[in-house]
N, C-alpha and C positions, 0 to 999 in steps of 0.2 A: 284751236286745239292741236292742229295738225303739228305745230312746231313743238309742243310739248311731247308728242309721240315720237318725233324724230329725236329730241333730246333724251327721252327715256330709252329708246333703242340703242343710242350710242353709249349711254350710260350703262346699260345691261351687258353690252359686249365688252367695254372697258372693265367692268367689274369682273366679269368671267375671266378675261385674260389676266388681269392682274392678280385676282385670287388664286388662279392656277399657278402663275409665276410665284407667288408668295408660298403656297404649299410645296411647290418643287424645290424652292430654296431652303426652306426649314427642313424638309425631309433630307435633301442632300447634306445640309450641315449636320444632322443627326447621324447619317450614315457615315459621313467623313470623320466626325468626332469619335464614334465608337468603333469603326472598322478600319477606314483608311489611314486615319491620323496624318492627313496632309495639312500643310499650312495654307489653308484657303480662308481668308478671313471676310470675304465679300458677300457670303451667303445670307448672313445676318443683315447686313446693310440693305441688300436687295429686298428682302422679306419685309423690313422695316418700312422701306420707301413705298413699297406696294400696298402695305397695310394702312398707311396714312391716306393714299389716294382712295382706296377702297372705302375707307371711313367717311371721307368727305363726300364722294358720290352717293353712298348709301344714306347719308344724312339728308342729302338734298331730296332724295326719293322719299324718305319718311316723312320729311316735312311737307313735301308737295301732296302727298296722300293722307296727310293729317294722322299718321299712324305713330307719331312720337308719343311715349308715354305721358309726359307732362301735359301736352294739349288734350289727348284723348281722355285721361283720367278725369281731368277736371270738367270738361264740357259734357260728359255723360251724366254727371250729377246735377246738372242746371236744366232749367226749364227750356224748351225749344228756342225761344226768343233770346233768352239771355246766352244760351250756347252759342247761337249765331253771332252775337255781339263779341262774345269772348274769342271766337274763332277769328273775327276780322281784327280784333286788337292783337291777338297773338300773331296774326300774319303780318300786321304793320310792324310790330316789334322785330319780328325776324327779318323782315325786308331792310328796315334801318340798321339793325345791329350787323348783319351780314354784309350789307353794303359799305358800312363804315370800316369794318375789319378787312373786307376784300380790298377796297380801294387804298386804305391806309398801308397795307401790307405790300402794296406795289413799290412803295419807297424802300422797304426793307430789301426787297428782290433787287432794285437798282444798286443798292449799297453792296449787296453780296456780289452782284456781278462785277461792279467796279473793283472790288478787291480781289477778284479771281480766286475766292476761297473755294477749296475743293474738299470732298468727303475723304475720310480717313482710309477706307478699304478701297473703294472703287475709283477714287481720284476724279469723280464727276463734280461738276460745279454745284455748290451747296444750294444754289437757287433752285435746282430741279426738283429735290424733295421738298423745299420749303414753299415752292409754287403751289403745293396741293392745297394750303390755306387759302392763297389768293384765288386760284381757280374755283375751288369749292365754294368760297364765300359769294364770289361774284355770280357764279352759276345759282346758288340759292337765292340770291336777291333778285336775279333776272327771271328765274322760273316763278318764284312767288308773285312778282308783278305781273307776268303773263297770266297766272291762274287768277289773280284778282280781276284783271281786265276781262277775261273770259267769263268769270261770275258775274260781272256787272252787265256785260253784253247778254249773257244768257238769261238773266233776271229781267232785262228789258224786253227780250223776246217773250218771256212768260207773260209779262204785264200786257203786251200787245194782243197775245192770243186770248186772253180772259175776257 
């Protein structure tokens, strides 16, 4: 479980930093639009990029903690045994789906890098904001696998202690 705690701590720091940058960018855009009226177009792009990364990291946290609405609302209505089976099935679906999306999107990033496409306002490579999906999905798949392994190992310890 130690690796999960390290990942969680890194995610919390990244989410805090990215969310702060996002709020500052949006606030600056509003102040600029209403008071300063300068031609600064990159505030919105920074905010959007930060929002996508925050969304992917927060999704991973929600899936790891099983606090996503679609999983939680269904399993609460089932008997304990069926709820556990449904939890395992949903975790397996998440691992497979996020793994496929994450690893498939690597090819898209390679294509974007080879074309040297840049964003309109900042002029940063387009693969930087697009990498949020790749990083998020691979992280989701990896942490879900770690959670499953830890659950299996913990269950084996419970069986040995009985």
